[in-house]
MITIRO-498281 format. One record per atom (N, C-alpha, C): residue in three letters; x, y, z; residue number from 1. Coordinates in pm, whole numbers. Example, Ala and Ser with C-alpha at 12.3 -4.5 7.8 and 13.67 -1.06 7.14 Angstrom:
REM residues 2
+-----+--------+--------+--------+-----+
| res |     c1 |     c2 |     c3 |   n |
+-----+--------+--------+--------+-----+
| ALA |   1319 |   -569 |    780 |   1 |
| ALA |   1230 |   -450 |    780 |   1 |
| ALA |   1320 |   -330 |    780 |   1 |
| SER |   1285 |   -225 |    708 |   2 |
| SER |   1367 |   -106 |    714 |   2 |
| SER |   1290 |      3 |    787 |   2 |
+-----+--------+--------+--------+-----+
//
This chain:
REM residues 69
+-----+--------+--------+--------+-----+
| res |     c1 |     c2 |     c3 |   n |
+-----+--------+--------+--------+-----+
| UNK |   4504 |   4179 |  -2971 |   1 |
| UNK |   4622 |   4169 |  -2891 |   1 |
| UNK |   4631 |   4296 |  -2805 |   1 |
| UNK |   4654 |   4278 |  -2678 |   2 |
| UNK |   4667 |   4389 |  -2586 |   2 |
| UNK |   4814 |   4428 |  -2570 |   2 |
| UNK |   4840 |   4558 |  -2570 |   3 |
| UNK |   4974 |   4610 |  -2548 |   3 |
| UNK |   4965 |   4717 |  -2440 |   3 |
| UNK |   5050 |   4705 |  -2340 |   4 |
| UNK |   5057 |   4807 |  -2235 |   4 |
| UNK |   5198 |   4865 |  -2237 |   4 |
| UNK |   5204 |   4998 |  -2230 |   5 |
| UNK |   5332 |   5067 |  -2237 |   5 |
| UNK |   5344 |   5159 |  -2117 |   5 |
| UNK |   5449 |   5137 |  -2040 |   6 |
| UNK |   5479 |   5226 |  -1929 |   6 |
| UNK |   5559 |   5343 |  -1980 |   6 |
| UNK |   5513 |   5463 |  -1948 |   7 |
| UNK |   5580 |   5584 |  -1993 |   7 |
| UNK |   5643 |   5652 |  -1872 |   7 |
| UNK |   5772 |   5686 |  -1884 |   8 |
| UNK |   5841 |   5749 |  -1773 |   8 |
| UNK |   5777 |   5883 |  -1739 |   8 |
| UNK |   5775 |   5914 |  -1612 |   9 |
| UNK |   5719 |   6037 |  -1559 |   9 |
| UNK |   5571 |   6054 |  -1592 |   9 |
| UNK |   5500 |   5943 |  -1607 |  10 |
| UNK |   5355 |   5947 |  -1630 |  10 |
| UNK |   5292 |   5854 |  -1526 |  10 |
| UNK |   5185 |   5896 |  -1463 |  11 |
| UNK |   5126 |   5815 |  -1356 |  11 |
| UNK |   5055 |   5689 |  -1403 |  11 |
| UNK |   5016 |   5686 |  -1530 |  12 |
| UNK |   4943 |   5569 |  -1581 |  12 |
| UNK |   5011 |   5516 |  -1706 |  12 |
| UNK |   4988 |   5387 |  -1730 |  13 |
| UNK |   5041 |   5326 |  -1851 |  13 |
| UNK |   4942 |   5346 |  -1966 |  13 |
| UNK |   4992 |   5333 |  -2088 |  14 |
| UNK |   4906 |   5336 |  -2206 |  14 |
| UNK |   4860 |   5194 |  -2233 |  14 |
| UNK |   4732 |   5176 |  -2258 |  15 |
| UNK |   4678 |   5045 |  -2293 |  15 |
| UNK |   4617 |   5054 |  -2431 |  15 |
| UNK |   4663 |   4967 |  -2520 |  16 |
| UNK |   4612 |   4964 |  -2656 |  16 |
| UNK |   4562 |   4825 |  -2689 |  16 |
| UNK |   4457 |   4819 |  -2765 |  17 |
| UNK |   4407 |   4692 |  -2814 |  17 |
| UNK |   4429 |   4690 |  -2964 |  17 |
| UNK |   4526 |   4608 |  -3007 |  18 |
| UNK |   4557 |   4595 |  -3150 |  18 |
| UNK |   4473 |   4485 |  -3211 |  18 |
| UNK |   4469 |   4481 |  -3343 |  19 |
| UNK |   4395 |   4374 |  -3412 |  19 |
| UNK |   4447 |   4238 |  -3368 |  19 |
| UNK |   4355 |   4142 |  -3358 |  20 |
| UNK |   4392 |   4007 |  -3316 |  20 |
| UNK |   4490 |   3940 |  -3412 |  20 |
| UNK |   4488 |   3982 |  -3539 |  21 |
| UNK |   4577 |   3920 |  -3636 |  21 |
| UNK |   4713 |   3989 |  -3647 |  21 |
| UNK |   4744 |   4077 |  -3551 |  22 |
| UNK |   4874 |   4143 |  -3549 |  22 |
| UNK |   4984 |   4039 |  -3532 |  22 |
| UNK |   5086 |   4048 |  -3614 |  23 |
| UNK |   5199 |   3955 |  -3608 |  23 |
| UNK |   5285 |   3990 |  -3486 |  23 |
| UNK |   5282 |   3905 |  -3385 |  24 |
| UNK |   5351 |   3929 |  -3258 |  24 |
| UNK |   5501 |   3949 |  -3279 |  24 |
| UNK |   5565 |   3863 |  -3358 |  25 |
| UNK |   5709 |   3873 |  -3380 |  25 |
| UNK |   5745 |   4001 |  -3455 |  25 |
| UNK |   5665 |   4039 |  -3553 |  26 |
| UNK |   5689 |   4163 |  -3626 |  26 |
| UNK |   5674 |   4283 |  -3534 |  26 |
| UNK |   5575 |   4280 |  -3447 |  27 |
| UNK |   5553 |   4388 |  -3351 |  27 |
| UNK |   5673 |   4400 |  -3256 |  27 |
| UNK |   5719 |   4288 |  -3205 |  28 |
| UNK |   5836 |   4289 |  -3116 |  28 |
| UNK |   5958 |   4343 |  -3188 |  28 |
| UNK |   5974 |   4309 |  -3315 |  29 |
| UNK |   6086 |   4360 |  -3394 |  29 |
| UNK |   6078 |   4511 |  -3412 |  29 |
| UNK |   5958 |   4562 |  -3438 |  30 |
| UNK |   5940 |   4707 |  -3451 |  30 |
| UNK |   5971 |   4779 |  -3320 |  30 |
| UNK |   5925 |   4720 |  -3211 |  31 |
| UNK |   5951 |   4780 |  -3079 |  31 |
| UNK |   6101 |   4779 |  -3049 |  31 |
| UNK |   6167 |   4666 |  -3072 |  32 |
| UNK |   6312 |   4657 |  -3049 |  32 |
| UNK |   6388 |   4761 |  -3132 |  32 |
| UNK |   6352 |   4772 |  -3260 |  33 |
| UNK |   6420 |   4866 |  -3349 |  33 |
| UNK |   6399 |   5010 |  -3303 |  33 |
| UNK |   6279 |   5042 |  -3259 |  34 |
| UNK |   6249 |   5177 |  -3213 |  34 |
| UNK |   6324 |   5209 |  -3085 |  34 |
| UNK |   6324 |   5116 |  -2991 |  35 |
| UNK |   6388 |   5141 |  -2862 |  35 |
| UNK |   6540 |   5147 |  -2873 |  35 |
| UNK |   6597 |   5096 |  -2982 |  36 |
| UNK |   6741 |   5101 |  -3001 |  36 |
| UNK |   6789 |   5243 |  -3032 |  36 |
| UNK |   6697 |   5331 |  -3072 |  37 |
| UNK |   6732 |   5469 |  -3105 |  37 |
| UNK |   6648 |   5561 |  -3018 |  37 |
| UNK |   6709 |   5625 |  -2920 |  38 |
| UNK |   6632 |   5706 |  -2825 |  38 |
| UNK |   6563 |   5826 |  -2890 |  38 |
| UNK |   6600 |   5861 |  -3013 |  39 |
| UNK |   6534 |   5970 |  -3083 |  39 |
| UNK |   6418 |   5923 |  -3171 |  39 |
| UNK |   6396 |   5792 |  -3175 |  40 |
| UNK |   6290 |   5736 |  -3259 |  40 |
| UNK |   6154 |   5750 |  -3189 |  40 |
| UNK |   6050 |   5730 |  -3266 |  41 |
| UNK |   5913 |   5734 |  -3215 |  41 |
| UNK |   5845 |   5602 |  -3253 |  41 |
| UNK |   5782 |   5540 |  -3156 |  42 |
| UNK |   5707 |   5417 |  -3179 |  42 |
| UNK |   5563 |   5455 |  -3213 |  42 |
| UNK |   5519 |   5420 |  -3333 |  43 |
| UNK |   5382 |   5446 |  -3376 |  43 |
| UNK |   5306 |   5314 |  -3376 |  43 |
| UNK |   5192 |   5312 |  -3309 |  44 |
| UNK |   5104 |   5195 |  -3308 |  44 |
| UNK |   4963 |   5240 |  -3344 |  44 |
| UNK |   4889 |   5154 |  -3413 |  45 |
| UNK |   4751 |   5181 |  -3451 |  45 |
| UNK |   4662 |   5079 |  -3383 |  45 |
| UNK |   4564 |   5126 |  -3305 |  46 |
| UNK |   4476 |   5034 |  -3236 |  46 |
| UNK |   4367 |   4982 |  -3329 |  46 |
| UNK |   4284 |   4893 |  -3279 |  47 |
| UNK |   4184 |   4829 |  -3365 |  47 |
| UNK |   4077 |   4924 |  -3414 |  47 |
| UNK |   4065 |   5042 |  -3353 |  48 |
| UNK |   3969 |   5143 |  -3401 |  48 |
| UNK |   4031 |   5241 |  -3499 |  48 |
| UNK |   4159 |   5221 |  -3531 |  49 |
| UNK |   4227 |   5307 |  -3626 |  49 |
| UNK |   4294 |   5427 |  -3564 |  49 |
| UNK |   4289 |   5437 |  -3434 |  50 |
| UNK |   4355 |   5549 |  -3363 |  50 |
| UNK |   4505 |   5525 |  -3362 |  50 |
| UNK |   4583 |   5627 |  -3403 |  51 |
| UNK |   4728 |   5616 |  -3405 |  51 |
| UNK |   4786 |   5682 |  -3280 |  51 |
| UNK |   4882 |   5612 |  -3220 |  52 |
| UNK |   4945 |   5661 |  -3098 |  52 |
| UNK |   5096 |   5663 |  -3119 |  52 |
| UNK |   5159 |   5773 |  -3080 |  53 |
| UNK |   5304 |   5788 |  -3092 |  53 |
| UNK |   5365 |   5799 |  -2953 |  53 |
| UNK |   5470 |   5721 |  -2931 |  54 |
| UNK |   5541 |   5724 |  -2803 |  54 |
| UNK |   5689 |   5743 |  -2833 |  54 |
| UNK |   5750 |   5852 |  -2783 |  55 |
| UNK |   5894 |   5870 |  -2803 |  55 |
| UNK |   5971 |   5758 |  -2732 |  55 |
| UNK |   6067 |   5699 |  -2800 |  56 |
| UNK |   6142 |   5587 |  -2745 |  56 |
| UNK |   6207 |   5621 |  -2612 |  56 |
| UNK |   6255 |   5742 |  -2596 |  57 |
| UNK |   6324 |   5780 |  -2472 |  57 |
| UNK |   6230 |   5787 |  -2353 |  57 |
| UNK |   6098 |   5786 |  -2375 |  58 |
| UNK |   6000 |   5791 |  -2268 |  58 |
| UNK |   5942 |   5654 |  -2231 |  58 |
| UNK |   5978 |   5550 |  -2306 |  59 |
| UNK |   5924 |   5416 |  -2281 |  59 |
| UNK |   5994 |   5353 |  -2162 |  59 |
| UNK |   5917 |   5317 |  -2060 |  60 |
| UNK |   5971 |   5248 |  -1944 |  60 |
| UNK |   5967 |   5097 |  -1962 |  60 |
| UNK |   5856 |   5048 |  -2017 |  61 |
| UNK |   5841 |   4905 |  -2045 |  61 |
| UNK |   5729 |   4884 |  -2145 |  61 |
| UNK |   5729 |   4768 |  -2209 |  62 |
| UNK |   5623 |   4727 |  -2301 |  62 |
| UNK |   5582 |   4587 |  -2264 |  62 |
| UNK |   5453 |   4567 |  -2248 |  63 |
| UNK |   5398 |   4435 |  -2218 |  63 |
| UNK |   5303 |   4397 |  -2331 |  63 |
| UNK |   5327 |   4281 |  -2392 |  64 |
| UNK |   5244 |   4232 |  -2502 |  64 |
| UNK |   5167 |   4112 |  -2451 |  64 |
| UNK |   5036 |   4118 |  -2461 |  65 |
| UNK |   4951 |   4008 |  -2416 |  65 |
| UNK |   4861 |   3962 |  -2529 |  65 |
| UNK |   4755 |   3894 |  -2491 |  66 |
| UNK |   4656 |   3850 |  -2587 |  66 |
| UNK |   4525 |   3920 |  -2556 |  66 |
| UNK |   4431 |   3916 |  -2648 |  67 |
| UNK |   4302 |   3980 |  -2627 |  67 |
| UNK |   4218 |   3913 |  -2521 |  67 |
| UNK |   4240 |   3783 |  -2500 |  68 |
| UNK |   4159 |   3711 |  -2403 |  68 |
| UNK |   4228 |   3698 |  -2268 |  68 |
| UNK |   4326 |   3785 |  -2241 |  69 |
| UNK |   4389 |   3791 |  -2110 |  69 |
| UNK |   4509 |   3708 |  -2099 |  69 |
+-----+--------+--------+--------+-----+
//
């Protein structure tokens, strides 16, 4: 599953490729819960095991897609 995150005051978006078996609804719930608190941090782990942290107050948008486009 592909996830793109727009970060405020950053020229490029973050692109992550999550495991194909990632639960889309659970992911959306985690994102919603994180964005509800501007002091929270959204942690995501890509399919290679790399962990990425994005402060909620810096998130401009989140786009959730599929691995096959």
